[in-house]
CHARMM internal coordinates of N, CA and C (Angstrom, degrees):
IC EDIT
DIST 1 N 1 CA 1.4312
DIST 1 CA 1 C 1.5210
ANGL 1 N 1 CA 1 C 108.13
DIST 1 C 2 N 1.3137
ANGL 1 CA 1 C 2 N 116.00
DIHE 1 N 1 CA 1 C 2 N 133.34
DIST 2 N 2 CA 1.4556
ANGL 1 C 2 N 2 CA 119.91
DIHE 1 CA 1 C 2 N 2 CA 174.74
DIST 2 CA 2 C 1.5307
ANGL 2 N 2 CA 2 C 106.43
DIHE 1 C 2 N 2 CA 2 C -76.78
DIST 2 C 3 N 1.3270
ANGL 2 CA 2 C 3 N 116.03
DIHE 2 N 2 CA 2 C 3 N 116.79
DIST 3 N 3 CA 1.4575
ANGL 2 C 3 N 3 CA 120.49
DIHE 2 CA 2 C 3 N 3 CA -176.35
DIST 3 CA 3 C 1.5206
ANGL 3 N 3 CA 3 C 113.14
DIHE 2 C 3 N 3 CA 3 C -102.43
DIST 3 C 4 N 1.3376
ANGL 3 CA 3 C 4 N 116.44
DIHE 3 N 3 CA 3 C 4 N -13.06
DIST 4 N 4 CA 1.4573
ANGL 3 C 4 N 4 CA 119.69
DIHE 3 CA 3 C 4 N 4 CA 178.56
DIST 4 CA 4 C 1.5282
ANGL 4 N 4 CA 4 C 108.56
DIHE 3 C 4 N 4 CA 4 C -164.19
DIST 4 C 5 N 1.3078
ANGL 4 CA 4 C 5 N 115.96
DIHE 4 N 4 CA 4 C 5 N 153.57
DIST 5 N 5 CA 1.4616
ANGL 4 C 5 N 5 CA 122.17
DIHE 4 CA 4 C 5 N 5 CA 174.22
DIST 5 CA 5 C 1.5165
ANGL 5 N 5 CA 5 C 106.46
DIHE 4 C 5 N 5 CA 5 C -137.73
DIST 5 C 6 N 1.3304
ANGL 5 CA 5 C 6 N 116.49
DIHE 5 N 5 CA 5 C 6 N 128.76
DIST 6 N 6 CA 1.4602
ANGL 5 C 6 N 6 CA 119.40
DIHE 5 CA 5 C 6 N 6 CA 173.78
DIST 6 CA 6 C 1.5253
ANGL 6 N 6 CA 6 C 107.92
DIHE 5 C 6 N 6 CA 6 C -116.56
DIST 6 C 7 N 1.3122
ANGL 6 CA 6 C 7 N 117.98
DIHE 6 N 6 CA 6 C 7 N -167.07
DIST 7 N 7 CA 1.4662
ANGL 6 C 7 N 7 CA 119.99
DIHE 6 CA 6 C 7 N 7 CA -175.09
DIST 7 CA 7 C 1.5253
ANGL 7 N 7 CA 7 C 113.78
DIHE 6 C 7 N 7 CA 7 C -74.27
DIST 7 C 8 N 1.3464
ANGL 7 CA 7 C 8 N 118.19
DIHE 7 N 7 CA 7 C 8 N -6.92
DIST 8 N 8 CA 1.4616
ANGL 7 C 8 N 8 CA 120.69
DIHE 7 CA 7 C 8 N 8 CA 179.91
DIST 8 CA 8 C 1.5200
ANGL 8 N 8 CA 8 C 114.56
DIHE 7 C 8 N 8 CA 8 C -127.39
DIST 8 C 9 N 1.3369
ANGL 8 CA 8 C 9 N 117.93
DIHE 8 N 8 CA 8 C 9 N -21.37
DIST 9 N 9 CA 1.4641
ANGL 8 C 9 N 9 CA 120.10
DIHE 8 CA 8 C 9 N 9 CA -169.51
DIST 9 CA 9 C 1.5230
ANGL 9 N 9 CA 9 C 114.17
DIHE 8 C 9 N 9 CA 9 C -141.31
DIST 9 C 10 N 1.3331
ANGL 9 CA 9 C 10 N 113.82
DIHE 9 N 9 CA 9 C 10 N 155.99
DIST 10 N 10 CA 1.4579
ANGL 9 C 10 N 10 CA 122.20
DIHE 9 CA 9 C 10 N 10 CA 163.73
DIST 10 CA 10 C 1.5257
ANGL 10 N 10 CA 10 C 106.16
DIHE 9 C 10 N 10 CA 10 C -94.70
DIST 10 C 11 N 1.3059
ANGL 10 CA 10 C 11 N 118.38
DIHE 10 N 10 CA 10 C 11 N 137.81
DIST 11 N 11 CA 1.4604
ANGL 10 C 11 N 11 CA 123.00
DIHE 10 CA 10 C 11 N 11 CA 173.95
DIST 11 CA 11 C 1.5246
ANGL 11 N 11 CA 11 C 105.18
DIHE 10 C 11 N 11 CA 11 C -106.12
DIST 11 C 12 N 1.3256
ANGL 11 CA 11 C 12 N 116.25
DIHE 11 N 11 CA 11 C 12 N 110.41
DIST 12 N 12 CA 1.4601
ANGL 11 C 12 N 12 CA 122.13
DIHE 11 CA 11 C 12 N 12 CA -173.47
DIST 12 CA 12 C 1.5229
ANGL 12 N 12 CA 12 C 109.12
DIHE 11 C 12 N 12 CA 12 C -114.00
DIST 12 C 13 N 1.3303
ANGL 12 CA 12 C 13 N 116.17
DIHE 12 N 12 CA 12 C 13 N 127.99
DIST 13 N 13 CA 1.4534
ANGL 12 C 13 N 13 CA 121.16
DIHE 12 CA 12 C 13 N 13 CA 178.33
DIST 13 CA 13 C 1.5217
ANGL 13 N 13 CA 13 C 108.91
DIHE 12 C 13 N 13 CA 13 C -107.12
DIST 13 C 14 N 1.3310
ANGL 13 CA 13 C 14 N 115.06
DIHE 13 N 13 CA 13 C 14 N 123.86
DIST 14 N 14 CA 1.4642
ANGL 13 C 14 N 14 CA 122.08
DIHE 13 CA 13 C 14 N 14 CA 178.85
DIST 14 CA 14 C 1.5224
ANGL 14 N 14 CA 14 C 108.89
DIHE 13 C 14 N 14 CA 14 C -104.43
DIST 14 C 15 N 1.3195
ANGL 14 CA 14 C 15 N 117.09
DIHE 14 N 14 CA 14 C 15 N 143.42
DIST 15 N 15 CA 1.4648
ANGL 14 C 15 N 15 CA 121.44
DIHE 14 CA 14 C 15 N 15 CA -179.51
DIST 15 CA 15 C 1.5222
ANGL 15 N 15 CA 15 C 110.65
DIHE 14 C 15 N 15 CA 15 C -59.91
DIST 15 C 16 N 1.3069
ANGL 15 CA 15 C 16 N 117.39
DIHE 15 N 15 CA 15 C 16 N -46.93
DIST 16 N 16 CA 1.4646
ANGL 15 C 16 N 16 CA 120.87
DIHE 15 CA 15 C 16 N 16 CA -175.32
DIST 16 CA 16 C 1.5219
ANGL 16 N 16 CA 16 C 114.48
DIHE 15 C 16 N 16 CA 16 C -89.29
DIST 16 C 17 N 1.3357
ANGL 16 CA 16 C 17 N 117.61
DIHE 16 N 16 CA 16 C 17 N -26.00
DIST 17 N 17 CA 1.4550
ANGL 16 C 17 N 17 CA 120.35
DIHE 16 CA 16 C 17 N 17 CA -171.20
DIST 17 CA 17 C 1.5208
ANGL 17 N 17 CA 17 C 115.20
DIHE 16 C 17 N 17 CA 17 C -116.04
DIST 17 C 18 N 1.3112
ANGL 17 CA 17 C 18 N 118.81
DIHE 17 N 17 CA 17 C 18 N 4.14
DIST 18 N 18 CA 1.4559
ANGL 17 C 18 N 18 CA 121.33
DIHE 17 CA 17 C 18 N 18 CA 177.43
DIST 18 CA 18 C 1.5179
ANGL 18 N 18 CA 18 C 113.75
DIHE 17 C 18 N 18 CA 18 C 73.68
DIST 18 C 19 N 1.3198
ANGL 18 CA 18 C 19 N 116.33
DIHE 18 N 18 CA 18 C 19 N -153.00
DIST 19 N 19 CA 1.4610
ANGL 18 C 19 N 19 CA 123.38
DIHE 18 CA 18 C 19 N 19 CA -174.43
DIST 19 CA 19 C 1.5213
ANGL 19 N 19 CA 19 C 111.87
DIHE 18 C 19 N 19 CA 19 C -84.52
DIST 19 C 20 N 1.3346
ANGL 19 CA 19 C 20 N 114.02
DIHE 19 N 19 CA 19 C 20 N 136.86
DIST 20 N 20 CA 1.4624
ANGL 19 C 20 N 20 CA 120.49
DIHE 19 CA 19 C 20 N 20 CA 174.37
DIST 20 CA 20 C 1.5197
ANGL 20 N 20 CA 20 C 107.50
DIHE 19 C 20 N 20 CA 20 C -135.45
DIST 20 C 21 N 1.3264
ANGL 20 CA 20 C 21 N 116.60
DIHE 20 N 20 CA 20 C 21 N 134.82
DIST 21 N 21 CA 1.4616
ANGL 20 C 21 N 21 CA 122.04
DIHE 20 CA 20 C 21 N 21 CA 178.85
DIST 21 CA 21 C 1.5239
ANGL 21 N 21 CA 21 C 107.55
DIHE 20 C 21 N 21 CA 21 C -102.09
DIST 21 C 22 N 1.3392
ANGL 21 CA 21 C 22 N 116.11
DIHE 21 N 21 CA 21 C 22 N 123.78
DIST 22 N 22 CA 1.4643
ANGL 21 C 22 N 22 CA 121.78
DIHE 21 CA 21 C 22 N 22 CA -174.80
DIST 22 CA 22 C 1.5263
ANGL 22 N 22 CA 22 C 108.77
DIHE 21 C 22 N 22 CA 22 C -121.63
DIST 22 C 23 N 1.3311
ANGL 22 CA 22 C 23 N 118.08
DIHE 22 N 22 CA 22 C 23 N 127.23
DIST 23 N 23 CA 1.4709
ANGL 22 C 23 N 23 CA 120.89
DIHE 22 CA 22 C 23 N 23 CA 178.95
DIST 23 CA 23 C 1.5311
ANGL 23 N 23 CA 23 C 111.36
DIHE 22 C 23 N 23 CA 23 C -58.28
DIST 23 C 24 N 1.3263
ANGL 23 CA 23 C 24 N 116.50
DIHE 23 N 23 CA 23 C 24 N 143.28
DIST 24 N 24 CA 1.4627
ANGL 23 C 24 N 24 CA 121.51
DIHE 23 CA 23 C 24 N 24 CA -179.36
DIST 24 CA 24 C 1.5249
ANGL 24 N 24 CA 24 C 112.66
DIHE 23 C 24 N 24 CA 24 C -59.25
DIST 24 C 25 N 1.3214
ANGL 24 CA 24 C 25 N 117.40
DIHE 24 N 24 CA 24 C 25 N -30.74
DIST 25 N 25 CA 1.4663
ANGL 24 C 25 N 25 CA 120.12
DIHE 24 CA 24 C 25 N 25 CA -176.82
DIST 25 CA 25 C 1.5289
ANGL 25 N 25 CA 25 C 113.46
DIHE 24 C 25 N 25 CA 25 C -85.65
DIST 25 C 26 N 1.3239
ANGL 25 CA 25 C 26 N 118.13
DIHE 25 N 25 CA 25 C 26 N 0.47
DIST 26 N 26 CA 1.4641
ANGL 25 C 26 N 26 CA 121.26
DIHE 25 CA 25 C 26 N 26 CA 179.41
DIST 26 CA 26 C 1.5273
ANGL 26 N 26 CA 26 C 110.16
DIHE 25 C 26 N 26 CA 26 C -83.08
DIST 26 C 27 N 1.3323
ANGL 26 CA 26 C 27 N 116.54
DIHE 26 N 26 CA 26 C 27 N 140.02
DIST 27 N 27 CA 1.4527
ANGL 26 C 27 N 27 CA 120.85
DIHE 26 CA 26 C 27 N 27 CA 176.42
DIST 27 CA 27 C 1.5228
ANGL 27 N 27 CA 27 C 109.76
DIHE 26 C 27 N 27 CA 27 C -70.91
DIST 27 C 28 N 1.3334
ANGL 27 CA 27 C 28 N 116.23
DIHE 27 N 27 CA 27 C 28 N 129.11
DIST 28 N 28 CA 1.4593
ANGL 27 C 28 N 28 CA 121.60
DIHE 27 CA 27 C 28 N 28 CA 178.96
DIST 28 CA 28 C 1.5167
ANGL 28 N 28 CA 28 C 109.12
DIHE 27 C 28 N 28 CA 28 C -129.53
DIST 28 C 29 N 1.3129
ANGL 28 CA 28 C 29 N 115.99
DIHE 28 N 28 CA 28 C 29 N 153.33
DIST 29 N 29 CA 1.4581
ANGL 28 C 29 N 29 CA 122.07
DIHE 28 CA 28 C 29 N 29 CA 177.38
DIST 29 CA 29 C 1.5249
ANGL 29 N 29 CA 29 C 108.43
DIHE 28 C 29 N 29 CA 29 C -99.17
DIST 29 C 30 N 1.3264
ANGL 29 CA 29 C 30 N 116.50
DIHE 29 N 29 CA 29 C 30 N 122.51
DIST 30 N 30 CA 1.4592
ANGL 29 C 30 N 30 CA 121.15
DIHE 29 CA 29 C 30 N 30 CA 176.61
DIST 30 CA 30 C 1.5197
ANGL 30 N 30 CA 30 C 107.50
DIHE 29 C 30 N 30 CA 30 C -84.28
DIST 30 C 31 N 1.3235
ANGL 30 CA 30 C 31 N 116.25
DIHE 30 N 30 CA 30 C 31 N 118.79
DIST 31 N 31 CA 1.4601
ANGL 30 C 31 N 31 CA 121.12
DIHE 30 CA 30 C 31 N 31 CA -178.76
DIST 31 CA 31 C 1.5229
ANGL 31 N 31 CA 31 C 110.54
DIHE 30 C 31 N 31 CA 31 C -85.50
DIST 31 C 32 N 1.3179
ANGL 31 CA 31 C 32 N 116.22
DIHE 31 N 31 CA 31 C 32 N -43.39
DIST 32 N 32 CA 1.4640
ANGL 31 C 32 N 32 CA 121.12
DIHE 31 CA 31 C 32 N 32 CA 178.76
DIST 32 CA 32 C 1.5218
ANGL 32 N 32 CA 32 C 108.39
DIHE 31 C 32 N 32 CA 32 C -148.81
DIST 32 C 33 N 1.3063
ANGL 32 CA 32 C 33 N 116.88
DIHE 32 N 32 CA 32 C 33 N 130.44
DIST 33 N 33 CA 1.4575
ANGL 32 C 33 N 33 CA 121.11
DIHE 32 CA 32 C 33 N 33 CA 179.95
DIST 33 CA 33 C 1.5186
ANGL 33 N 33 CA 33 C 109.34
DIHE 32 C 33 N 33 CA 33 C -116.73
DIST 33 C 34 N 1.3191
ANGL 33 CA 33 C 34 N 116.33
DIHE 33 N 33 CA 33 C 34 N 143.31
DIST 34 N 34 CA 1.4539
ANGL 33 C 34 N 34 CA 122.29
DIHE 33 CA 33 C 34 N 34 CA 176.48
DIST 34 CA 34 C 1.5228
ANGL 34 N 34 CA 34 C 107.77
DIHE 33 C 34 N 34 CA 34 C -113.94
DIST 34 C 35 N 1.3194
ANGL 34 CA 34 C 35 N 117.14
DIHE 34 N 34 CA 34 C 35 N 112.90
DIST 35 N 35 CA 1.4607
ANGL 34 C 35 N 35 CA 122.01
DIHE 34 CA 34 C 35 N 35 CA -179.37
DIST 35 CA 35 C 1.5228
ANGL 35 N 35 CA 35 C 110.51
DIHE 34 C 35 N 35 CA 35 C -86.03
DIST 35 C 36 N 1.3356
ANGL 35 CA 35 C 36 N 115.21
DIHE 35 N 35 CA 35 C 36 N 139.70
DIST 36 N 36 CA 1.4629
ANGL 35 C 36 N 36 CA 122.21
DIHE 35 CA 35 C 36 N 36 CA 174.95
DIST 36 CA 36 C 1.5240
ANGL 36 N 36 CA 36 C 113.40
DIHE 35 C 36 N 36 CA 36 C 54.95
DIST 36 C 37 N 1.3060
ANGL 36 CA 36 C 37 N 117.11
DIHE 36 N 36 CA 36 C 37 N 33.38
DIST 37 N 37 CA 1.4561
ANGL 36 C 37 N 37 CA 120.62
DIHE 36 CA 36 C 37 N 37 CA 179.49
DIST 37 CA 37 C 1.5251
ANGL 37 N 37 CA 37 C 108.60
DIHE 36 C 37 N 37 CA 37 C -116.25
DIST 37 C 38 N 1.3025
ANGL 37 CA 37 C 38 N 116.66
DIHE 37 N 37 CA 37 C 38 N 126.23
DIST 38 N 38 CA 1.4542
ANGL 37 C 38 N 38 CA 121.50
DIHE 37 CA 37 C 38 N 38 CA 179.45
DIST 38 CA 38 C 1.5124
ANGL 38 N 38 CA 38 C 108.47
DIHE 37 C 38 N 38 CA 38 C -100.12
DIST 38 C 39 N 1.3235
ANGL 38 CA 38 C 39 N 116.16
DIHE 38 N 38 CA 38 C 39 N 124.16
DIST 39 N 39 CA 1.4573
ANGL 38 C 39 N 39 CA 121.74
DIHE 38 CA 38 C 39 N 39 CA 178.85
DIST 39 CA 39 C 1.5164
ANGL 39 N 39 CA 39 C 107.79
DIHE 38 C 39 N 39 CA 39 C -107.72
DIST 39 C 40 N 1.3136
ANGL 39 CA 39 C 40 N 116.63
DIHE 39 N 39 CA 39 C 40 N 119.97
DIST 40 N 40 CA 1.4537
ANGL 39 C 40 N 40 CA 120.28
DIHE 39 CA 39 C 40 N 40 CA -176.50
DIST 40 CA 40 C 1.5165
ANGL 40 N 40 CA 40 C 113.16
DIHE 39 C 40 N 40 CA 40 C -90.45
DIST 40 C 41 N 1.3248
ANGL 40 CA 40 C 41 N 117.67
DIHE 40 N 40 CA 40 C 41 N 3.37
DIST 41 N 41 CA 1.4559
ANGL 40 C 41 N 41 CA 120.72
DIHE 40 CA 40 C 41 N 41 CA 177.50
DIST 41 CA 41 C 1.5264
ANGL 41 N 41 CA 41 C 108.50
DIHE 40 C 41 N 41 CA 41 C -73.67
DIST 41 C 42 N 1.3249
ANGL 41 CA 41 C 42 N 116.02
DIHE 41 N 41 CA 41 C 42 N 133.06
DIST 42 N 42 CA 1.4553
ANGL 41 C 42 N 42 CA 119.65
DIHE 41 CA 41 C 42 N 42 CA 177.79
DIST 42 CA 42 C 1.5211
ANGL 42 N 42 CA 42 C 109.06
DIHE 41 C 42 N 42 CA 42 C -114.77
DIST 42 C 43 N 1.3147
ANGL 42 CA 42 C 43 N 115.92
DIHE 42 N 42 CA 42 C 43 N 161.81
DIST 43 N 43 CA 1.4543
ANGL 42 C 43 N 43 CA 121.56
DIHE 42 CA 42 C 43 N 43 CA -176.39
DIST 43 CA 43 C 1.5319
ANGL 43 N 43 CA 43 C 111.34
DIHE 42 C 43 N 43 CA 43 C -55.80
DIST 43 C 44 N 1.3224
ANGL 43 CA 43 C 44 N 117.82
DIHE 43 N 43 CA 43 C 44 N -38.56
DIST 44 N 44 CA 1.4603
ANGL 43 C 44 N 44 CA 120.84
DIHE 43 CA 43 C 44 N 44 CA 179.04
DIST 44 CA 44 C 1.5290
ANGL 44 N 44 CA 44 C 110.91
DIHE 43 C 44 N 44 CA 44 C -57.76
DIST 44 C 45 N 1.3378
ANGL 44 CA 44 C 45 N 116.90
DIHE 44 N 44 CA 44 C 45 N -42.27
DIST 45 N 45 CA 1.4649
ANGL 44 C 45 N 45 CA 120.90
DIHE 44 CA 44 C 45 N 45 CA 179.43
DIST 45 CA 45 C 1.5271
ANGL 45 N 45 CA 45 C 111.00
DIHE 44 C 45 N 45 CA 45 C -64.29
DIST 45 C 46 N 1.3185
ANGL 45 CA 45 C 46 N 117.00
DIHE 45 N 45 CA 45 C 46 N -40.45
DIST 46 N 46 CA 1.4597
ANGL 45 C 46 N 46 CA 121.08
DIHE 45 CA 45 C 46 N 46 CA 178.69
DIST 46 CA 46 C 1.5129
ANGL 46 N 46 CA 46 C 110.33
DIHE 45 C 46 N 46 CA 46 C -64.38
DIST 46 C 47 N 1.3291
ANGL 46 CA 46 C 47 N 116.33
DIHE 46 N 46 CA 46 C 47 N -47.51
DIST 47 N 47 CA 1.4745
ANGL 46 C 47 N 47 CA 119.85
DIHE 46 CA 46 C 47 N 47 CA 179.58
DIST 47 CA 47 C 1.5265
ANGL 47 N 47 CA 47 C 111.48
DIHE 46 C 47 N 47 CA 47 C -61.67
DIST 47 C 48 N 1.3195
ANGL 47 CA 47 C 48 N 116.68
DIHE 47 N 47 CA 47 C 48 N -42.53
DIST 48 N 48 CA 1.4604
ANGL 47 C 48 N 48 CA 120.46
DIHE 47 CA 47 C 48 N 48 CA 179.82
DIST 48 CA 48 C 1.5275
ANGL 48 N 48 CA 48 C 111.31
DIHE 47 C 48 N 48 CA 48 C -61.73
DIST 48 C 49 N 1.3122
ANGL 48 CA 48 C 49 N 116.16
DIHE 48 N 48 CA 48 C 49 N -42.01
DIST 49 N 49 CA 1.4628
ANGL 48 C 49 N 49 CA 120.28
DIHE 48 CA 48 C 49 N 49 CA 178.05
DIST 49 CA 49 C 1.5190
ANGL 49 N 49 CA 49 C 111.65
DIHE 48 C 49 N 49 CA 49 C -62.62
DIST 49 C 50 N 1.3312
ANGL 49 CA 49 C 50 N 116.40
DIHE 49 N 49 CA 49 C 50 N -43.44
DIST 50 N 50 CA 1.4592
ANGL 49 C 50 N 50 CA 120.39
DIHE 49 CA 49 C 50 N 50 CA -179.52
DIST 50 CA 50 C 1.5222
ANGL 50 N 50 CA 50 C 112.02
DIHE 49 C 50 N 50 CA 50 C -66.52
DIST 50 C 51 N 1.3160
ANGL 50 CA 50 C 51 N 116.63
DIHE 50 N 50 CA 50 C 51 N -36.59
DIST 51 N 51 CA 1.4665
ANGL 50 C 51 N 51 CA 120.69
DIHE 50 CA 50 C 51 N 51 CA 178.35
DIST 51 CA 51 C 1.5329
ANGL 51 N 51 CA 51 C 109.04
DIHE 50 C 51 N 51 CA 51 C -63.88
DIST 51 C 52 N 1.3210
ANGL 51 CA 51 C 52 N 116.97
DIHE 51 N 51 CA 51 C 52 N -41.96
DIST 52 N 52 CA 1.4738
ANGL 51 C 52 N 52 CA 120.78
DIHE 51 CA 51 C 52 N 52 CA 179.76
DIST 52 CA 52 C 1.5248
ANGL 52 N 52 CA 52 C 111.34
DIHE 51 C 52 N 52 CA 52 C -64.75
DIST 52 C 53 N 1.3126
ANGL 52 CA 52 C 53 N 117.39
DIHE 52 N 52 CA 52 C 53 N -33.24
DIST 53 N 53 CA 1.4742
ANGL 52 C 53 N 53 CA 120.99
DIHE 52 CA 52 C 53 N 53 CA 179.73
DIST 53 CA 53 C 1.5016
ANGL 53 N 53 CA 53 C 109.33
DIHE 52 C 53 N 53 CA 53 C -69.00
END
COOR INIT
IC SEED 1 N 1 CA 1 C
IC BUILD
């Protein structure tokens, strides 16, 4: 899941492999896309949940 985008990178969180930062200009394969869906989860919430686990 793409959890953040800045001016240089996609911040992608994988269930099994954690966070990976990928440059915007790198070719990536979209496995599943959600159109017109707003996700209000932010990286801080994800990190906080993982810390509690």
